[in-house]
N, C-alpha and C positions, 0 to 999 in steps of 0.2 A: 631468420630467427636465431641462428647460431652466432651471428655477429653481436647479439645482445648480451651474451654470457660474459664477455670480457669488457663490456662497456663500463667506464667509470660512472656514468650517469645512473646506472642501475643500482648503485649503492645509496642513492638518495641524496648525494652531495649536491651543493649548490653549483658546482662547476659542471656545466653541461657543455659537452663538446659534440659537434656534429659527428655522425658515424664516419664520414669521410671528410676530413677537414682540408679540402683543396679549394680555396675560394676562387671563384671565377672573376678575374679582374677585367675591366673593359679593355678590349684590344688584344686579349690573349686567346687566340683560337676561337673566338666567337664569330658567328656569321655576320655579315653586313646587314644593314636595315632591309627588311623585307624578306630576308632569307632565313630559313630554319634548318639547322643541321639535325638530322635524325639522331646522331650520336649525342648531341647536346641535350636534346629533349629526353632521350633515354636516361642519361645521367641525372637529369633533374628529377625525373619520375622515380628513379631508384633512390636518390637522396630523400625525396619526399616520403617514400614508403618507409625508409629506415627511421626518419625523424618521427613519423607517425607511430611506428612500433615503440620507440623510446618513450614517447609521450603517453601511449596507451599503458605501458608498464608502470610508469610513474603514477598515472591516474588510478590504476588498479591498487597500487600500494597505498596511496593516499586514502582511497575509499575504504580499504581494509582497516587502516589506522583510525579513521573517523568512526567506523562501526565499533571497533574495540573501545574507543574513548566513550562512546555513548553507553555501551554495555557497562563499562567501568563506573560511569556516573550513576547508573541505576543501582549497581551493587553498593556503592558508597551510600546512596540515599537509603537503601534497605538496611544497611548496617547502622545507620543513624536512627531511623524510625523504629526499628524492631524493638530495641530496649524501651523506648518511650511507650509503645503500644502495650508491650508485655507488662510494664510497670502499671499502666492505667488499668489493666485487667486484674492483675494479681495482688497489687498492694492494698487496695481498700479492704478486702476480706482478711488479709494478714494483719493489718493494723487493727481492725475490729476485734479479731481474736486476741490480739495482744492486749488491747484495752480491757477486754472482758476478763482476761486472766490476771492482769496486773493493775486493774482499775482502782483497787483499794489503796495501792501505793501512791497513785497520782492524785487521788481525791483528798480534799482537806477535811479535818475532823469537825470543824464548826459549820460545815454545810455551805461555805462560800463557793461561788462558782470559780472554777479553774479553767484555764485555756485548754487543758487536756480533756476535761469533762465536756467542754463545748465541742471539741474535735470528735469525741466518742458519740455525742448526740448527732452531729452532722453525718458521721459514718453510718449510724443506724438508719437515719433518714435516707441516705443514699442507697443502702442495702434494700430498703423496702420498695424503692422505685424500680 
């Protein structure tokens, strides 16, 4: 685990290098066909374990980032919907009170229908329901 602390792959960069970058080329210290050297198998198992640790750390970081992204998306959605919901709750009574107070200023003297008067009638109907 201590070898992961100074690993460049831990920073999340695209350049992943194996923990021990000593490639085994054919013909260099490898056993012949049918033979298995215990030291070669041990090295392969150690490399496999180190690679697995690096991949595990990356997957853990990716999972954490995805979780934070999902939470952030819910927060953004709440910030978008909260004003709309609050406006739908609080604006109709406020507009109704405003029209009751200043209704004489918006209405016409000859009794003709005005768009604001229609709005007041609609708000009163909405308030009764």
